[in-house]
C-alpha positions in Angstrom: -93.9 -69.6 121.1 -94.6 -70.8 124.3 -94.8 -67.9 126.6 -95.5 -69.2 130.5 -98.6 -67.6 132.5 -97.5 -67.8 135.8 -98.7 -66.2 139.7 -95.9 -63.5 140.5 -93.1 -64.8 142.6 -92.4 -61.5 145.0 -88.8 -62.4 144.2 -89.3 -61.4 140.7 -91.2 -58.1 141.1 -88.3 -55.7 140.3 -88.4 -57.7 136.8 -92.1 -57.9 136.6 -92.1 -54.1 137.1 -89.8 -53.4 134.9 -91.5 -54.9 131.9 -94.8 -52.6 132.7 -92.5 -50.1 132.3 -91.0 -50.8 129.0 -94.2 -51.6 127.8 -95.7 -48.1 128.7 -92.5 -46.4 126.7 -89.9 -47.4 129.2 -90.0 -43.7 131.3 -88.9 -44.3 134.5 -90.5 -43.9 137.6 -89.9 -41.7 140.8 -88.6 -44.1 143.0 -91.0 -43.2 145.7 -94.1 -44.1 143.3 -92.4 -47.5 142.9 -92.3 -48.6 146.2 -95.4 -47.3 146.9 -96.3 -49.4 143.9 -94.3 -52.6 145.5 -96.8 -51.9 148.6 -100.2 -51.8 147.0 -99.6 -54.5 144.3 -100.2 -58.2 145.7 -97.9 -60.7 143.8 -100.3 -63.2 144.6 -102.9 -61.1 142.6 -100.5 -60.7 139.8 -99.9 -63.1 136.7 -96.5 -62.9 134.9 -95.4 -63.5 131.8 -92.1 -65.5 131.0 -90.2 -66.3 127.6 -88.1 -68.6 128.7 -86.1 -66.7 131.6 -87.3 -62.9 130.5 -90.7 -61.6 132.0 -92.8 -60.1 128.5 -96.2 -59.5 129.6 -97.8 -58.5 133.5 -100.8 -57.7 135.1 -102.6 -57.6 138.5 -105.7 -56.7 140.3 -106.4 -54.9 143.9 -109.3 -55.9 145.5 -111.6 -53.2 145.4 -114.9 -52.3 147.1 -117.1 -50.2 144.4 -120.0 -47.7 145.2 -123.0 -49.1 144.0 -126.9 -47.7 142.6 -128.4 -47.9 146.5 -125.4 -47.0 148.2 -123.7 -50.9 148.7 -120.0 -51.1 148.4 -119.7 -54.1 146.4 -117.0 -56.0 146.1 -114.4 -55.5 143.0 -111.6 -56.4 141.1 -109.9 -53.5 140.2 -107.2 -54.4 137.0 -103.9 -52.6 136.9 -100.5 -53.2 135.4 -101.6 -54.7 131.9 -98.8 -54.5 129.7 -96.6 -57.3 126.7 -93.5 -56.2 125.4 -93.6 -55.0 122.0 -91.2 -57.4 121.1 -94.5 -60.0 122.1 -97.2 -58.5 120.7 -100.2 -60.0 118.4 -99.1 -63.5 119.4 -102.6 -63.6 122.2 -100.8 -63.3 125.2 -102.9 -60.5 126.6 -105.9 -62.8 125.8 -104.9 -65.2 127.6 -103.6 -63.2 130.9 -107.3 -61.5 131.0 -108.7 -65.5 130.1 -106.4 -66.6 133.5 -107.2 -63.7 135.2 -111.5 -64.0 134.8 -111.4 -67.4 135.6 -109.3 -66.7 139.0 -111.9 -63.8 140.1 -114.3 -66.0 139.2 -113.1 -68.3 141.3 -112.8 -65.9 144.0 -116.4 -65.2 143.8 -115.3 -61.5 142.3 -118.8 -60.1 140.7 -117.0 -57.0 139.3 -113.8 -56.5 137.3 -113.2 -52.8 136.5 -110.1 -50.7 134.7 -109.0 -47.7 133.3 -107.8 -48.2 129.7 -104.8 -46.7 127.8 -106.2 -47.4 125.0 -110.1 -47.2 125.5 -110.2 -49.8 122.5 -108.9 -52.9 123.8 -110.9 -54.3 126.4 -114.4 -54.0 124.9 -113.7 -57.4 123.1 -112.9 -59.3 126.5 -116.6 -58.2 128.0 -115.6 -54.4 129.5 -118.3 -51.4 128.9 -117.2 -48.1 129.5 -119.4 -47.3 132.7 -118.1 -43.8 133.7 -116.8 -40.6 131.9 -114.9 -38.0 133.5 -115.0 -34.2 132.8 -112.1 -31.9 132.2 -111.6 -28.3 132.1 -109.9 -25.4 131.3 -111.7 -22.3 132.9 -110.2 -18.6 132.3 -110.5 -17.4 135.4 -109.9 -13.9 134.6 -113.2 -14.3 132.7 -115.6 -16.1 134.7 -117.3 -15.1 137.7 -118.8 -17.7 139.9 -122.3 -17.4 141.3 -122.2 -19.1 144.1 -125.6 -20.2 146.3 -126.2 -18.4 149.7 -124.5 -19.9 152.9 -120.7 -20.0 150.9 -120.0 -17.0 153.2 -120.3 -19.1 156.2 -117.6 -21.2 155.2 -114.2 -21.1 156.6 -111.4 -21.6 154.8 -108.2 -23.1 155.8 -104.6 -24.0 154.3 -103.2 -26.2 156.2 -100.6 -28.9 155.0 -101.3 -32.0 153.1 -99.7 -34.8 155.6 -101.9 -33.1 158.6 -105.3 -33.0 157.1 -104.7 -36.4 155.2 -106.7 -38.2 158.1 -109.3 -35.3 158.4 -109.8 -35.7 154.5 -109.9 -39.3 154.4 -112.9 -39.7 156.8 -114.7 -36.8 154.5 -114.7 -38.6 151.4 -115.2 -41.8 153.3 -118.6 -40.5 154.0 -119.5 -40.1 150.6 -118.7 -43.1 148.8 -122.3 -44.8 149.6 -123.9 -41.8 147.6 -122.2 -41.6 144.0 -121.8 -44.8 142.2 -117.8 -45.5 140.6 -116.3 -44.3 144.0 -113.9 -46.5 145.6 -113.8 -47.5 149.3 -110.3 -46.4 149.9 -108.4 -49.2 151.2 -104.9 -48.8 153.7 -101.9 -47.0 151.9 -104.3 -45.9 149.2 -104.8 -42.7 151.1 -100.7 -42.4 150.4 -101.6 -43.2 146.3 -103.7 -39.8 146.2 -101.5 -37.6 147.7 -98.3 -38.8 146.0 -96.4 -35.8 144.8 -92.7 -36.8 143.2 -91.3 -34.2 141.3 -92.2 -36.0 138.0 -96.0 -35.4 138.7 -95.6 -31.7 138.8 -94.4 -30.6 135.6 -92.5 -27.6 137.3 -95.4 -26.0 139.2 -96.1 -26.1 143.1 -95.6 -29.2 145.8 -99.4 -30.8 146.6 -101.0 -27.9 148.7 -104.4 -28.2 150.1 -107.3 -26.1 151.9 -110.0 -27.6 154.4 -113.5 -25.6 154.2 -115.1 -25.5 157.4 -118.4 -24.7 159.6 -119.1 -24.3 162.6 -115.8 -25.7 163.5 -116.5 -29.0 161.5 -115.1 -30.2 158.0 -117.3 -29.5 155.3 -115.2 -30.1 152.5 -111.3 -30.1 150.9 -109.4 -28.9 148.0 -105.5 -30.3 147.5 -103.8 -28.5 143.7 -100.7 -27.3 142.1 -100.1 -23.8 141.3 -97.7 -23.3 138.7 -96.5 -19.5 138.1 -94.5 -18.7 134.5 -93.3 -15.2 133.9 -93.6 -13.5 130.4 -93.5 -10.7 129.2 -96.8 -9.0 129.5 -96.4 -10.3 134.0 -96.3 -13.4 135.7 -98.9 -16.3 133.9 -100.3 -18.6 136.5 -102.2 -21.4 136.7 -104.3 -24.0 139.3 -104.8 -27.2 138.8 -107.1 -29.3 141.2 -106.3 -32.6 142.2 -109.0 -33.2 144.4 -112.2 -31.3 145.5 -114.7 -33.3 147.8 -117.6 -31.4 149.5 -120.8 -32.0 151.6 -123.2 -29.0 150.4 -123.2 -27.1 148.0 -122.0 -23.8 149.6 -119.1 -26.0 151.0 -118.1 -26.4 147.6 -118.6 -23.4 146.1 -116.6 -21.6 149.0 -113.5 -24.2 147.6 -114.5 -23.1 143.9 -114.7 -19.8 144.4 -111.1 -19.8 146.8 -109.5 -21.7 144.0 -110.5 -18.8 141.0 -109.0 -16.1 143.1 -105.5 -17.5 143.8 -103.1 -14.8 143.1 -101.4 -14.4 139.6 -103.2 -17.0 138.4 -105.6 -16.9 135.3 -106.7 -20.3 134.7 -108.1 -23.6 136.6 -106.8 -26.7 135.0 -109.0 -29.7 135.7 -109.3 -33.6 135.2 -111.6 -36.1 136.1 -114.4 -34.6 138.0 -117.7 -36.0 137.7 -120.2 -34.6 134.1 -122.6 -33.6 137.0 -119.8 -31.4 138.5 -121.9 -28.3 140.1 -119.4 -25.9 139.0 -121.1 -26.1 135.5 -124.0 -24.3 136.9 -122.0 -21.5 138.9 -119.6 -20.3 136.3 -120.9 -17.5 134.2 -119.3 -18.3 130.6 -119.3 -22.2 130.0 -118.3 -21.3 126.9 -114.7 -20.5 128.5 -114.3 -23.6 130.4 -113.0 -25.6 127.5 -115.0 -28.4 129.0 -114.8 -32.1 127.4 -115.4 -35.8 128.4 -113.1 -38.1 127.9 -114.0 -42.5 129.5 -113.0 -43.3 132.5 -113.4 -46.1 134.8 -114.5 -49.6 132.3 -116.8 -52.3 133.9 -117.1 -55.5 133.8 -119.8 -58.1 135.4 -118.1 -61.1 136.3 -121.0 -62.7 137.7 -124.5 -61.8 136.4 -126.6 -62.9 138.3 -124.3 -61.5 141.9 -123.2 -58.5 140.2 -127.3 -57.6 139.4 -128.3 -58.4 143.0 -125.8 -56.4 144.6 -127.3 -52.5 143.8 -130.8 -51.6 143.7 -132.6 -49.9 141.5 -134.5 -46.6 140.7 -137.8 -47.8 139.5 -139.3 -51.2 139.7 -138.0 -53.9 137.0 -139.1 -57.2 135.9 -137.3 -58.4 132.9 -135.6 -61.1 131.5 -132.1 -60.3 129.9 -130.9 -62.6 127.4 -127.2 -62.3 127.6 -124.1 -62.7 124.9 -120.8 -63.5 126.9 -118.4 -65.3 124.8 -115.4 -65.1 126.3 -117.2 -66.3 130.1 -119.9 -68.1 128.9 -120.7 -69.0 132.4 -123.2 -65.7 131.5 -124.3 -66.6 128.6 -128.2 -67.1 128.3 -131.3 -65.7 130.2 -131.8 -64.2 133.3 -134.7 -62.7 135.2 -134.0 -59.5 137.0 -136.7 -57.9 139.4 -136.0 -55.7 142.0 -136.5 -51.7 143.2 -135.4 -49.4 145.9 -135.0 -52.0 148.3 -133.6 -54.9 146.3 -133.3 -57.3 143.5 -132.9 -60.8 142.6 -131.5 -62.3 139.6 -132.0 -65.6 138.9 -131.4 -68.3 135.6 -134.9 -68.7 133.8 -136.5 -70.0 130.9 -138.7 -67.6 130.2 -138.6 -65.7 126.9 -136.2 -63.0 126.7 -137.4 -59.5 126.6 -134.3 -57.7 126.1 -130.9 -59.1 124.1 -127.7 -57.2 124.7 -123.8 -58.2 125.7 -122.3 -58.7 128.9 -120.8 -55.4 127.5 -123.6 -53.2 127.2 -124.6 -54.5 130.9 -121.1 -53.0 132.1 -121.6 -49.7 130.1 -125.4 -49.4 132.4 -124.3 -51.0 135.5 -123.6 -47.5 137.4 -126.6 -46.2 135.6 -124.3 -43.6 133.9 -125.6 -44.7 130.9 -128.6 -45.3 129.2 -130.3 -48.8 128.2 -132.5 -46.9 125.9 -129.1 -44.8 124.1 -127.5 -48.1 124.0 -130.1 -49.1 122.0 -130.0 -46.4 120.0 -126.6 -47.7 118.8 -128.1 -51.2 118.1 -126.7 -52.3 120.7 -129.3 -53.2 122.9 -132.7 -55.4 121.2 -136.2 -54.8 123.0 -138.1 -57.7 122.0 -141.1 -57.0 124.4 -142.8 -53.6 123.7 -141.7 -51.9 127.3 -139.1 -54.1 128.5 -136.6 -51.0 127.4 -138.1 -48.2 128.3 -138.4 -50.0 132.2 -135.0 -51.2 132.0 -133.5 -48.2 131.1 -135.6 -46.0 133.9 -134.7 -48.7 136.6 -131.4 -48.9 135.6 -130.5 -44.8 136.5 -128.7 -42.7 139.2 -130.0 -39.7 140.7 -125.7 -38.9 140.9 -123.7 -39.7 137.7 -121.5 -42.5 138.6 -117.7 -41.4 139.1 -114.4 -42.2 139.6 -112.1 -40.2 141.9 -108.8 -41.5 141.0 -107.4 -44.2 139.2 -105.2 -47.3 139.5 
């Protein structure tokens, strides 16, 4: 079977997108969702696979900027829309698309590639490591109470429409991006993505609602959420589904959580895709009744090892030689000396003896500071070749804040 891979012609967009819909189960998207994707997806960054006149495979990338340890916001390709029709699977099409895509990203000088995976087992063979996890919870607010910090009562809450508050919320979000690795500096149009509200998103719940947290007239936080009300023999069984919650300080965050816990006629707050160090875990009276669980979120690949490792800073001084294995992108393979600290870093080719051996997948997992090199070594994925090198590098790669991807793509 001969499959032709080529850049997407804008005139073929509908068929290309239809291929993705079929590859992901055939459930059509809401018209407004389709139009939004049409605006956000750049055909010039998209690949289509053709079997004759039929599009059978698709993928694309977004030109993102991703926050990394140290506060820099670094160019990163957001891989999206990866699909192959079931009739054409296990013929090497996905591998061919990943090959073409990564070669193109290297030509563009893109140091990083990131994605969220519908099936996490797929992308490790292409050098992607799981760099962030996400916290989900179903909190029994009828039994769980909050112990809020001083200053919470000084925060004023105000109900507003999502549309009217969007510009102010985006300004606050942008202020937070450099302070936590893994966040995306939102490009034009992405504010519409995070507030998209078609009926298919609601599962019977309300339209998206928004509450602002203010102190002395200044915005210090916001929460967007939906409310579901179901009547039963014992009365109304309501729940709150949190979409977004961002705040600049503990009191603002606590005020918003307290509001969500206290919405009338609700007994559950449902939470998805929160940072694993979300402070709500330390406010609740009974963590066992919060149903907390973790799931993989952002998968990250170093397209250019040297440029990527130089783009971030390090929590402690480090001077280590890595022996990097990268069969899929062999330009990364070999020995690299990383020297750096909290002020900056250098990563260059070297002939010096290797001190740590690992694959590019482990570097991707550890890159944002959410996975330690020591834990990967415990799984046999990193080998220490010089005594002390593992502790030195593992400490240096750390981050004070857990890396977090606030929304998918």
